[in-house]
C-alpha positions as CSV (number, residue, x, y, z in Angstrom):
1,M,0.0,0.1,0.0
2,L,1.4,3.5,-0.8
3,E,0.7,6.2,1.5
4,T,0.7,10.0,0.6
5,K,0.7,13.1,2.7
6,V,1.1,16.7,1.8
7,L,2.4,19.1,4.2
8,T,2.5,23.1,3.8
9,F,5.4,25.2,5.2
10,G,5.5,28.9,5.9
11,S,9.2,29.3,5.3
12,K,11.9,27.7,3.4
13,A,14.0,26.7,6.9
14,A,10.8,25.3,8.0
15,M,10.4,23.2,5.0
16,D,14.0,21.9,5.0
17,N,13.6,20.9,8.8
18,G,10.5,19.2,8.0
19,I,11.6,17.2,5.1
20,Q,14.5,15.9,7.0
21,Q,12.1,14.9,10.0
22,M,9.7,13.1,7.3
23,E,12.9,11.5,5.7
24,A,14.0,10.3,9.0
25,Q,10.5,8.3,9.2
26,G,10.9,6.6,5.9
27,W,8.9,9.2,3.7
28,K,10.5,10.4,0.2
29,V,9.8,13.8,-1.2
30,V,7.9,13.6,-4.8
31,N,6.9,16.8,-5.2
32,V,7.9,20.6,-4.0
33,Q,5.9,23.6,-4.9
34,V,6.1,27.5,-4.1
35,K,3.0,29.2,-4.0
36,K,3.0,32.8,-3.8
37,E,0.0,34.5,-2.0
38,H,-1.2,38.0,-2.0
39,G,-3.7,38.5,0.9
40,T,-6.8,40.4,0.8
41,S,-5.0,43.2,2.5
42,S,-2.8,43.7,-0.7
43,C,-6.0,45.2,-2.4
44,L,-6.5,47.7,0.4
45,I,-2.9,48.6,0.6
46,V,-3.0,49.1,-3.1
47,I,-5.9,51.7,-3.0
48,L,-4.4,53.2,0.0
49,A,-1.1,53.8,-1.7
50,L,-2.6,55.2,-4.9
51,T,-4.8,57.7,-3.2
52,I,-2.1,59.0,-0.6
53,V,1.1,58.3,-2.0
54,G,0.4,57.5,-5.8
55,L,2.8,55.6,-7.6
56,L,6.0,55.8,-5.2
57,L,4.8,53.0,-3.1
58,L,3.4,50.7,-6.1
59,P,6.8,48.9,-6.9
60,L,7.0,47.9,-3.1
61,L,3.5,46.4,-3.2
62,L,4.2,44.4,-6.4
63,F,7.3,42.9,-5.0
64,S,5.9,41.9,-1.6
65,S,4.3,38.5,-1.1
66,N,4.1,35.6,1.0
67,E,5.5,32.2,0.0
68,K,4.2,28.8,0.9
69,Y,6.2,25.6,0.2
70,I,3.7,22.5,-0.3
71,V,5.8,19.4,-0.2
72,T,4.3,15.9,-1.1
73,F,5.7,12.8,0.6
74,Q,5.1,8.9,-0.4
75,R,6.3,5.9,1.1
76,G,5.3,2.4,0.5
77,Q,4.5,-0.4,2.7
78,E,7.9,-2.0,2.3
79,D,9.5,1.6,3.3
80,A,7.3,2.2,6.4
81,R,9.0,2.4,9.7
82,P,7.2,2.6,13.1
83,Q,6.6,6.0,13.6
84,P,7.1,7.5,17.5
85,D,4.7,8.6,19.7
86,L,4.2,12.2,19.4
87,P,2.7,14.4,22.1
């Protein structure tokens, strides 16, 4: 039986740490995706910037975004190692 697990991390450092922990438990990385998210507050910031300061702050808004790292792991029955009980 093949198990699949998808985890989301908020930073590259957290992703690297999570991958190391999962590999220690016998999981293999199948896919890594980086997703940039612009929150709903970005729209309000754009409107505020255009009305108060105009185009001076626009480049800052265009280049600021959050990234999420989405990692897919798989392991087969033969790869499965017993997992320690986590609190």
